[in-house]
N, C-alpha and C positions, 0 to 999 in steps of 0.2 A: 734546926737548919737544914736546908736541902742543899746537897752538894751540887754546885753549878760551876762549870768550867768552860772558858772561852775555848772554841776550837775553829778549825778552818776546813775547807774542802778543795777538791781539785779544781783546776782552772775551767774545765767544762762546765761544772756545777755552778761555779761563780758567774760564768757567763749567762746561764739559765736564770739564775736569781737576778742578775743585774738588769734583765729586761723586764722583770715583774716589779721590783722594788728600787726605790731611789736610795733607800738606806736600810739595813737590816743588821742584825747580829746573830751569830751562831753559837750555840752552847751545847755541851754534853751535860745531861742531868741524870742523876742517879734514881731514875723512876722506880727501880726495884724496891729500894729502901723507902722511898716516898709512899709507893703503893702499900707496903707492908704496914707502915705506920698509920695511914688513913683507914685501912681496914680494920685495924685493932680499935679504932675510935670512931667507928661509924654512928654510934649512939651519943656522941658528945660533940661539942664544938672542938674543931680541930685547929690548933694554933700552928702557924708555919712562917718561916722567914725565907723569902726568896730574894737572894742577893745576886743580881745579874751584873757582873763586872763591866764597868764603863757605860752602864745604861741606867739602872735604877735599883733600888732596894725597897722591897714590899714585906711589911708584917701583915699577914692575912689571917682571917678567921674563916673557916670553912664549916659548912654543914651538909650533910647527905641531902641531895636534890632528887626528889622522887619523880623524875621524868618517866621512868620505866614502869609500866603498869604491872600489877600484882600477877597477872597470868602471862607475863612476857616470855616468849619462845624464840629460839634462833632456829630457823630451818634452813638446812643447806641441801641443795638439789645437785646431783651429779648423774653420770650415766649409770651408776649402780643404785640410783633411788634417792630417797629423801632420809636425812638424819635430823632429829629434833632434840634440842637440849635447852636448859634454862639460860645458857649464854653468860654474858657479863652483867650481872644485875647491879651491883652497887659500885658503879663507876663515875657517877655524875654528882657534882658538888656545886654549891652556890655559897657565897659569901661577901665579904667585904674588906677593905683595907683598913686597918685600925688607925684611929686618930686623924682621919682624912675625910673631908666632907665630899658628897656627890661622887660616890665611887661604886664599884660593883665587881664582882669576880664569878665567873662561870667556867669551870673546868671539868673536863673528863680525864680521869687518871686511872690507868692500868700499870701493870709491872713493866710495860714497854713504851707506854704512851703518856704524854701531858698534852692537852689540846683544849684550847679556849681562848677567853678574853680576860683582860686585867684592865679595868677602866678607872683612871684616876680622875681628880677634879678637872685636869685639863689635857689629859691624853688617853687615847684608846689604843692599847696593845693587843696584839694577837699573838699567841704562841701555838705552834704546831710542828709535827714532825716534818723533818726535811723531805722524806720520801713521799709525804701526802702531796708535796708541791711539784718536785721534779723527778720523782720515782727513783731516787738515789737509794742504794741498799744500806747506806750507812745509818742504821736504824736508832742509834743512840743519840743522834744530833737532831737539834730542834732550832726552828727559826723563831726569832722574836722581832717583830716589827710593829711600827705605828700604822694605823689605818691610812693616815695622811701621806705615807711614804709609798703607797701602792701605785704602780704604773698601769692603769686599766687599759687592757687591750684584748683582742680576741683570744690570745693564747694564755692570759693569766688566769691561774687556778688556785685559789687559796681560800682561807676562812672568810675573808672579807667579801670577796666576790659571791660566796655562798650565802652569807648573811644579807648582802644587798638584794639578791634575787628573792630571798624570802620576804624581806622588808617591803619590796615593791609589790609582791602578791598581796600582802596585807593591806597596803595603801590602796590597792585597786579595789578592795572589798569594803568601799566606803559605806554601802547600805547598811550593813550590820553595825559599823561603827557609829553611824549617825543615829540609828535607833537605840543604841545602847545595849544591843544583844550581847549575851556572853555564853559561850559554849565550852564545855569540857569534852574533848574528843579523843578517841583512840586511833592511832594510824598504824599501818603496816608499810614497811618500806622494803621494796624489792630492788635488788641490784643484779644486773646481768653479768655476763663474763667479761665484757668490755670495761666495765667499772672496776671489777676485781683486779683486772690485769693493770689499769691505770694505777692503782695503789700498791702494786707489787706483788700481786697474786696471794696475799695472805688474808684467809678468811676472817681472822680476829681483827685485822686492821680494817676491813670492810665494815664489820659489825660496829667498831668504836667509831668510825667515820659516820655511819648513819645515826648512831645514837647522839 
């Protein structure tokens, strides 16, 4: 079981969230213990219980999802030059909810972050760090919301809007879909200083967001 507790934020943060969501829930999650557990079981199926008070209870099985290429590198550029490291390799997971049809789970998990989707038979949940959405410094707080409860406007910034943009790009690429072409590609993602600042200035957060 993952320790999940309901929490609240200040009125200014609530106001920002209310402009983006009709309904949402805030939780503190023991990501450090969660990350330690999944890292110890990377080569096996990972059984987890996520009990979100007053929202839903999920029995989940996860497996490592090899989104990251074997030669993945994190390159950080600064005034003093570039540094290169292997970065966060084993942080992406896929799975499903036990004993439930038509579902799927895609999560990115680190010692500080849980980020991704939990899709049930009739609901599509997103979970992401509060500071990814409103820049709040309270980094152990996470927002859980249904996609249908999102208020789409020019200022809205969250996982659903990111996924929507990607989906539209794929839909526009109708030629390859129509011909049945299939490709495996490697991509590099570059984030400038403004993107880093928008997530609170933490390089690890930026890397996880990109992944």
